[in-house]
Structure formats: structure tokens, C-alpha cells
C-alpha positions in Angstrom: -54.0 33.7 66.6 -56.1 31.3 68.6 -59.6 30.6 67.2 -62.2 29.2 69.6 -63.9 25.9 68.8 -67.3 26.3 67.2 -69.6 23.6 68.4 -69.8 20.0 69.7 -72.0 17.3 68.2 -72.4 13.5 68.4 -71.5 11.2 65.5 -72.2 7.5 65.8 -71.8 7.6 69.6 -68.4 9.3 69.1 -67.9 12.9 70.2 -66.6 15.3 67.6 -65.4 18.8 67.8 -65.6 21.3 65.0 -63.5 24.5 64.7 -64.5 27.8 63.2 -63.5 28.0 59.5 -60.1 29.3 58.7 -57.4 28.6 56.1 -54.8 27.1 58.4 -54.9 25.3 61.7 -51.9 25.0 64.0 -51.8 22.2 66.5 -49.2 21.0 69.0 -48.7 17.3 69.9 -47.2 16.6 73.3 -46.4 13.1 74.4 -44.9 10.9 77.1 -44.7 13.4 79.9 -44.3 10.8 82.7 -45.1 13.1 85.6 -44.9 11.9 89.1 -46.8 13.1 92.2 -44.2 15.8 93.2 -43.3 18.8 91.0 -39.6 18.2 91.7 -39.8 14.4 91.4 -37.4 12.6 89.2 -37.8 10.2 86.2 -34.8 8.9 84.3 -32.6 11.8 85.2 -35.0 14.6 84.6 -37.8 16.4 86.5 -40.7 15.7 84.2 -43.0 18.4 85.6 -40.3 21.0 85.1 -39.7 19.7 81.6 -43.4 20.1 80.7 -43.5 23.5 82.4 -40.7 24.6 80.3 -42.4 23.4 77.1 -45.6 25.2 77.9 -43.8 28.4 78.6 -42.4 28.2 75.1 -45.9 27.8 73.7 -47.2 31.0 75.4 -45.3 33.1 72.9 -47.3 31.6 70.0 -50.4 29.8 71.2 -51.7 26.9 69.0 -55.3 26.3 68.0 -55.3 23.1 69.9 -53.1 20.7 71.8 -53.2 16.9 71.5 -51.7 14.8 74.3 -50.8 11.3 73.0 -50.5 9.4 76.2 -48.2 8.3 79.1 -49.0 11.5 80.8 -47.9 10.2 84.2 -45.4 7.6 85.4 -46.8 6.7 88.8 -50.5 6.7 87.8 -51.3 8.9 90.8 -54.1 11.4 91.1 -51.6 14.0 92.2 -49.6 13.6 88.9 -52.7 14.2 86.8 -53.6 17.2 88.9 -50.2 18.7 88.2 -50.9 18.3 84.5 -54.4 19.8 84.8 -52.9 22.8 86.7 -50.2 23.3 84.0 -52.7 23.3 81.1 -55.6 25.1 82.9 -54.4 28.6 81.6 -54.3 27.6 78.0 -57.2 29.3 76.0 -57.4 26.5 73.5 -58.8 22.9 73.7 -56.5 20.2 75.0 -57.4 16.7 73.6 -56.0 13.7 75.3 -55.7 9.9 74.8 -54.3 7.3 77.0 -50.9 5.5 76.9 -49.9 2.3 78.6 -48.9 4.1 81.8 -52.2 6.0 82.1 -55.2 5.4 84.3 -58.2 6.2 82.2 -60.6 6.7 85.1 -58.3 9.2 86.7 -57.7 11.0 83.4 -61.5 11.5 82.9 -61.9 12.5 86.5 -59.2 15.2 86.5 -59.7 16.4 82.9 -63.4 16.9 83.3 -63.3 20.7 82.7 -62.0 22.9 80.0 -59.6 23.3 78.4 -59.6 19.5 78.3 -61.7 17.8 75.7 -62.8 14.2 75.7 -63.7 14.3 72.0 -62.3 11.4 69.9 -62.7 13.3 66.6 -61.6 16.7 65.5 -62.8 18.5 62.3 -60.4 21.0 60.7 -61.9 22.0 57.3 -61.5 19.0 55.1 -59.5 17.2 57.7 -60.8 14.6 60.2 -58.4 13.8 63.0 -59.3 10.5 64.7 -57.9 10.1 68.3 -57.6 6.4 69.0 -57.4 4.6 72.3 -54.6 1.9 72.1 -54.2 1.2 75.8 -54.5 -2.5 76.7 -53.8 -4.8 79.6 -50.1 -4.9 79.0 -47.6 -2.1 78.0 -48.1 -3.2 74.3 -50.8 -1.6 72.1 -54.3 -3.0 72.0 -56.8 -2.3 69.3 -59.3 -5.2 69.4 -62.3 -6.0 67.2 -64.6 -3.5 69.0 -62.2 -0.6 68.5 -61.6 -1.6 64.9 -65.3 -1.6 64.3 -65.6 1.7 66.0 -63.0 3.2 63.7 -64.6 1.8 60.6 -67.9 3.3 61.7 -66.3 6.6 62.3 -64.7 6.5 58.8 -68.0 5.6 57.2 -69.5 8.9 58.4 -67.0 11.0 56.5 -67.5 12.4 53.0 -65.4 11.1 50.0 -63.6 14.5 49.9 -62.4 14.2 53.6 -58.8 13.6 54.5 -58.0 11.6 57.6 -55.1 11.6 60.1 -54.9 9.1 62.9 -53.4 9.9 66.3 -52.7 7.2 68.9 -50.1 6.3 71.6 -48.5 3.1 70.3 -46.5 2.7 67.1 -47.7 0.4 64.4 -44.4 -0.2 62.5 -41.2 -1.6 64.1 -38.4 0.9 64.8 -35.7 -1.7 65.4 -35.2 -1.0 69.1 -36.3 -2.3 72.5 -39.6 -0.4 72.3 -40.8 -2.8 69.7 -41.5 -5.3 72.5 -44.4 -3.0 73.3 -45.6 -2.3 69.8 -49.3 -2.2 68.7 -50.2 -5.9 68.9 -53.1 -5.5 66.5 -51.1 -3.5 64.0 -51.9 -5.9 61.1 -55.7 -5.3 61.6 -55.1 -1.5 61.8 -53.0 -1.6 58.7 -55.8 -3.4 56.9 -58.2 -0.6 57.8 -55.7 2.0 56.7 -54.9 0.3 53.4 -58.6 0.0 52.5 -59.3 3.7 52.9 -57.4 6.2 50.6 -58.6 9.1 52.7 -56.2 8.1 55.5 -53.0 10.0 54.9 -51.0 9.4 58.1 -50.6 8.1 61.6 -49.0 10.1 64.5 -48.1 8.5 67.8 -46.0 8.7 70.9 -44.7 5.9 73.1 -41.2 5.7 71.4 -39.7 8.8 72.9 -38.2 9.3 69.5 -38.7 11.9 66.7 -38.9 10.4 63.3 -41.0 10.4 60.1 -41.1 7.8 57.4 -43.4 6.8 54.5 -44.7 3.2 54.6 -47.2 1.7 52.2 -48.1 5.3 51.1 -48.9 6.3 54.7 -46.9 8.9 56.5 -45.8 7.7 60.0 -44.7 10.4 62.5 -43.3 9.7 66.0 -43.5 12.4 68.6 -40.5 13.1 70.9 -41.2 13.0 74.6 -41.5 16.0 76.9 -39.6 14.0 79.5 -36.7 11.9 78.1 -35.8 10.6 74.7 -34.9 6.9 73.9 -32.0 5.7 71.8 -32.8 3.2 69.0 -30.9 0.5 70.8 -31.7 -3.1 71.7 -31.6 -2.2 75.4 -33.4 0.6 77.3 -31.3 3.8 77.1 -33.1 7.0 78.1 -31.4 10.3 77.3 -32.0 13.5 79.3 -32.6 16.4 76.9 -34.8 19.4 76.3 -38.5 18.6 76.1 -39.7 17.8 72.6 -43.0 18.2 70.8 -44.4 18.4 67.3 -46.0 21.4 65.7 -48.7 20.4 63.1 -50.0 22.6 60.3 -53.3 21.5 58.7 -54.6 23.5 55.7 -58.4 23.5 55.6 -58.2 22.6 51.9 -56.7 19.1 52.0 -56.2 18.9 48.2 -52.7 20.6 47.9 -49.7 18.4 48.4 -48.6 20.6 51.3 -52.0 20.3 53.1 -50.3 19.0 56.2 -46.8 19.8 57.5 -45.1 19.1 60.8 -41.8 20.0 62.5 -40.1 18.6 65.6 -39.4 21.3 68.2 -37.9 21.7 71.6 -39.2 23.6 74.6 
């Protein structure tokens, strides 16, 4: 059952949102929606608005505690496309967090997503868990996480207790997949890996961008890629989109982060 968020507070100039205490939190990650200005507009052989509409209809039967949108929400960067997204999510009784992808217009996102259920917070507290929502958008389609953003993350991490467990969410992937999408990987991945490797509280990184569902353990860190709600990509040297049912990830975070199964996820279809 949905549990309303408890309160908002400022932390080192970063907004954080805290949820009411409960044993388990269920979140949904949706990524790479690629909507265009018209509800019946096409993208790579699918109607992305209808795909997202179908996915959200699936969620209505079992509402999550929160939704995290991990970028590339529109394809044409239009105000109309963001408004379509806002209209689709406006009826959800849970917070909807969002972060930008390379296709997104941050100013338009902030303009259209100014009211609930959308939340501009960059940090989420779920019991022992601290979810950090990172902006990896840069001047090119590749990921960008410059010195300023690195310092911001370090400052954010320094505010957490030693007992906290951390999971990072961003748009771009930080480890090559062996496909064409690696051309647009996180350019500052080495610096981000250095931050991750220096803090044992960081347990994993979840991202979008790749239109591909996968999970792998690297350097003791769990990496999880979210399938797209629009089209999926094949792991091939050339660009090959595949029309399929809309995909998403269901996340389960236990308030007590000590057990081995304190976080679980599964790839689902709408």
C-alpha cells in the first residue's frame, strides 16, 4: 500500500525527501520514454506515449511507494511532449522523481514538472538507504559528471552516517556494454568510479540510456540497467532498436540495510 512521504528538508544545498518509517519500500524505475509532441506520434516503430500509457496502467493494480524517471523522457525536446508525460503521471498518488537524460531539456522539465506528484529532490531517504539522483546530462549525448558535480556528490555522501547504505541513480552507464551505445558512455566514469571505490557504503548504480535490461557485479558494485518504456536496443556494434512491450524495474529496499537481501530488483513489462 502506498505510504505518503513524510517531510522535506535541505541538506548541503541539496533537496532530500524522507518517507514515513516502514519495513519495506517498493519503487519503480522508468526510463527512456522518448515521447514526441503527439500522443500517436511514432519513434522507432512504436508510439511511445501509448507504450508509457500501457505501463502506467499496469502499475495501477499495485501502486509503488515512488517512481524514479531516469531520463530521455522525450525525443523531440518539446513542451508538448513533457506535458503529455505530466498528464500521464498526474493521477499517481505517489512522488515521481526525475533526472535528465541527454535528450532532455532541463528548463522545460522543471517548468512542466513543478507540481506534485513530481519531486525535484536529488536525494531520497528510505530507512537506512540513501538514494542519490545524479544529473549526468552534458553538452553532447555522452554522460557528463564534471568536477563540480563530483564535489557535490562527495559533499552529499559526507552528510550520511556510517551505517547508511547508498544507491546511485543516473541516466548514463559507467561501464561499457560492448555495443554502439558505448560511444555515448559516461565520459567521467573514471572519476565517478574513484568516488564509488572510496566509499564502502555505496552498494550499486542504476541507470537508463542503454535501452537494455541487465545486471552485473563490477568491482564489488552492482550495476543495473533499466529497459526502456519505448524501444529496446540490441547489443550490436550498429544501432538496432527493437519494438517490444514497455519495460521497467521494480525495486525493493528494506529499511534495514544490513541483511544481504536488503535490496532486490526485477525487470518487468507493462
